[in-house]
N, C-alpha and C positions, 0 to 999 in steps of 0.2 A: 504494500499499498504506499502510494507516494506521501512524503512529509507536506504539511501544508504551513504556509507562513501567515502570520497575524500581526496586523497593527493593533498593538494591544493599548496605545494611547496616544493622543497627539498634543503637545503644548504649543501655544502661539504667543507671539510678542509684536507689538508695534510701539514704534516712538510716541512721545508725548506732545509732538508738535503737528497742529493740523493745519495743512496747507491748503486745502480745496479752496476756500472762499478768496485766499489772497491771489490765488493763482488765476482764478475767473477774472478779477480786477486787473491783473497784469495782462493776461492774454488778451483782453479786450481793447487794451491801450496800444497793443501791437498792430491791430487791424486798422487799416486806412479808410475802408469803405463802411458807411453807415449800413449798407445792406449785410455785409459779412458781420458786422458787430451784432447787429439784431439777430441775425441767424445763430450766432455762436451764443448769444444769450439764451435763445430758447432751446438750443440743443444742450447746454449746460442745465437747464431747469429739467430737462427730460433724461438726463443721463443716469438717473438711477442711483447717483453718488451724493451722499452727504457729506462724507469726511474723506480725507486722504492723509496719511501721516508722514512726516519725514523726520529723519538723524539729523538734520541741519539744525543748529541753534538758531534762536529767535534773534532777529535782529536787535541790538540794544536791549536784550531781555525781553521784549514783548512783540516786536515786528517780525513781518514775514522775511524769507531769505532774499528777496528781490527789493526790500526796503534800504535805506542807507545803514551802512554797516553790516549788512547780511552778506552772505556767501555769493549771491548773485549781483551785488550793488554796485560793481564798477562797470564802466562803459564796454571792457572786455570782459567776458565771462571766465572763470577759472580754467587754465589749461588741463587737459587729460592728467597731467602728472598731480596736480594739486587735489584734482577728484578722487584719484587713485590713493592717494596718500590718507584721504579721509577715510575711504574704504576701508584701507588696511585696520585702522582702528575701530570703525563704527560697525562693520561687518561682523566681525566675531563678537563683539560685545552684545549685540541685538540677536545673535543665534545664542548665546548664554542665556539671556533672559527667556528666551523660548524652551531652552533645556530646563531652566529652573522651574518654568510652568508644568513641563512633562514630570518632572521629579515629584510634584505635587500629587501626582495621580498614581505613579507606578515607581517600582525601584529602579533606579538607572545605574546600579552597579553591575559590574561584570561584563561592560562591553567589549565585544571582539571584533566588531567592525564597524567603521565610520564612513558613512555615505554623505558627501556634502554637494548640494546643487547650487549654483549661482552663475548668473549671466551678467551683473552689473559691475564687476569689478575684477581686477587681476592683482595677485600680490604673491610673492615667493619669498620665505616658505609659505605654502597656501594656507587659506582660511581652515581647512581641515587639520593641518598642523598645529595652527594657534589655537584651534578648539581643543584639541587632544591635549596639548601641554596645560592648558587653562584648567582642563577637567581633571588633570592627573593621571590620564589613562596610561596604560601600560604602552611602552615604546614599541611592544610586538602587536598592538591593534593594525589590523589591516585597514588602509584608507583608500577611498575612491572619490575624485573630484569631478563631478558632471558639470562642466563648464559651457557656457555660452549656448545652450539649447534652447533658451527662453521660456515661455510659458508652459510648455509641456514636460519641462525638466523634473517636475515632481513625479510625473508616471515613470519617467526614466530611472529616478532614484528608488523609488517604492520597488519597481519591477526588478532592479538589481538586488535590493533587500531581500525579495522573496528567493530570486535565484541563490543567493548565500544561503539562506535559512534550509532551502530545501536540498542544498548539497552538503549542509552542515547542521544538523538539528539542534546543536547545543549552542548555535550561534546566537549573541543579542547582537543586533545591528540598531544603531543610531542613526537614523536618516533625516538629513536637516535640509531645510531651503532657505536662504536667506538673499534677500532683494533689496539694493538701496536705489531705486529708480529716481528718486529725486536727487541724485548725483549728476544727471545728465540732462539738464536743462539747456534748451539751445535758444539763440535767438530767432524762434519762428516769426514769421510775418505773413502766414499762409493760413487759410481757415481750415483747411485739412490736417494740416501738422499740428496745429493748435488743439483740434478736436481729438486728435490721437494723444497728445501728451496731456489732455485732460483726465485721462483714465488713470494715471499711473500714481502709486504710491509706494512706501517701504513697509516691509514686515518679514517676519520669520517664523517658521514652524519646525518642531522638531517631533519625531515618531520614533516609537519603539518597536521593532519588528522582530518576532521570535517564532518558535514553533509551538509556544504555549497558546492555546483555544482560548483566547479571550480578545474581545473588541471585534475587529473586522477581518475577515479572511480575505487575504489577497488571491483571487482566482486568476483565470486567464488573462494573460495581457495581450494587446494588439497594438499594431501601428499601419498607418496608411497615409500615403502621400498624393496628394490632388494633383493630376498630370496639369503642365503648363502653368503652375501657380508659384514658382520660385521668387517671382518679382513682387508678390503682393505682401509679403513681410520681410523687411530687411532691416539689418542694425549693423551700422558701420562706426568703426573707430575712429574718430576725428582728433583734431589737435585741440578740441574743446570738448571733449567728452564722448559718450556713444551717442550717435545719431540714428534715431529710428525712423522707417517708413512704413507706415501702415496704411495700406489703400482702403479706401471706402467699398471696394469692390469685394472684400474678405467676407461679410456676412452673407453677401448673395451667393458666393462659391460654396460657402459652408452649407447653406440651406439646400442649394442643388445637390449637393454631395450627399448629405445624409437623407435626400428622398430617394435616392438611388438604391434598389434592392441589393446591389453588391456591396456598398458600403455599410448598409444596416447589417448585412450578412456577417461582415468584420466585426462590427462593434457588438451585436447581441444575435448570434446564432439561434438563439431560443425563439427571436422574435422580440420587438420592442413593447408589445403590450404584456410582454412576462416581467418585464423589469418594472419594479416597484419602488425605485431609489435612484435618482440622477444625481450625481457629484460632477457638475459641469464647472470648468474652469470659468470663472466670474470675468471674462476679458472684457466686457461691456455691455450695455443693455441690448446694442444692435446684435451683439454675438450670442446672446442668450435667446433673444427673440429669434435669429436664425434657427437655434439648435431646436427650440420649440417648433417652429413652424416646419422644419426640414423632417423631423420624426413625428410630428402630429401628435405632440405630448398633450395631455391635460393640464388645464389652467395653471395649477399650484404645482406642478411637477418640478419646477426650478427655483422653488421658494428659498431654498437653502442657498443657493448660488446668489441668488438676488439680495439676500440679507447680507451676504458676504461683501458683494459690491457696494451696498449702501453705506456699510460701516467703514469700509477700508480702501475701496477702489480696487484697482488691478495691481496687485503685488507679484506680477510675474509667476515665477515658478511657486512661490509660496501660497499663492490663491487656492489653488486646489486642494493643499492640505488644510486650510482654513474651513474650506466646504466639508472636508471628511471629517476635521474634528467637530463641527456642529453637529453631524449625523452620529458621531460615537457619543456625544453629550445628550442627544435625545434617544433615537432608535435605530439601530443598525438595520438597513432593509434586509428583507428575506433574499432578494436578487438585484444587486445594483450595479450601476455603471458608472467608473469615473472616466472621465473624458476632457482632454485639452487640446486646443490648437495652438500652433506657433509656426516658426519660419519653416519654409518648406513649399508650400503651405501643407503641413503634415497634421495629422491627428493622432494622438498616442493616449493610451489608458489602460484599463483592465476592468474586469468584472470583479465584484465583492460580494459578500455575502454574512450572515450571521453563523457563528461557530456552530 
């Protein structure tokens, strides 16, 4: 009989600086057209987001990062080197907060493997090594860094944890996603790019994955890349941070793909109607609407994802973990699907169920 892997618990953490409303005010000032400003205001109201959180300090103790004294206050935004220096300190610190939240739910001793996913920064020694040292983990702990995969990296991290546990039933895997999207604000002045930036915030999540039958069982993983879609989501490293291109065509492509029988067979071979729990990456309201429409889901099927979007925005890879954490705190579905989209344009995820 094959060994099963379980997400025993998930701890989450966000910084204490809410930047959503200050960003909206700043973004509107970048637009020169009254029509664009009005459309941005309307889309911001309909975004389904109330809060997004940043590791960046408040300017002069109270203001936002774009105000005098803030990280983005100068005429020239900080270079990539400055942003990465900040990442090297703030990313491990936020990840450790998530681990502390996890430790309040389950014992986190005896960790044998560490899997860390992050696409918003680079540092060496890596974030995984910094975290391992801070936790006092054994030098023999095996580490895996899942880098630059974007929003579906949580699926890759948890899938890797599953493979580890299935090959080593005694493994205790600490899987972490930590993203600091607010370190990559650009001097955007186009409506589409500002609407894309409106989605993102910072967050971290930590999961314990073992063979102990408690929590959420990770079942079959899946992955699929949509044809001729590589131009739709791009993430470029520039002299002033990482610049994202997120095409407005993405929701339509997702909805069309999910309506196809071939894609549905990859996601849920037993049929969409047999799924009683959807943990979908909250990439934005339009993404969630596209998934609901493409799969013809019931009205409240994505409530867990929409709640995360409202409270935290899109935290890249950490977002899916937040949705799963909410399900663990409530009730694990009998037959669930975890699903995320990212660069490629690709879909990754896994089925999950109660022990």
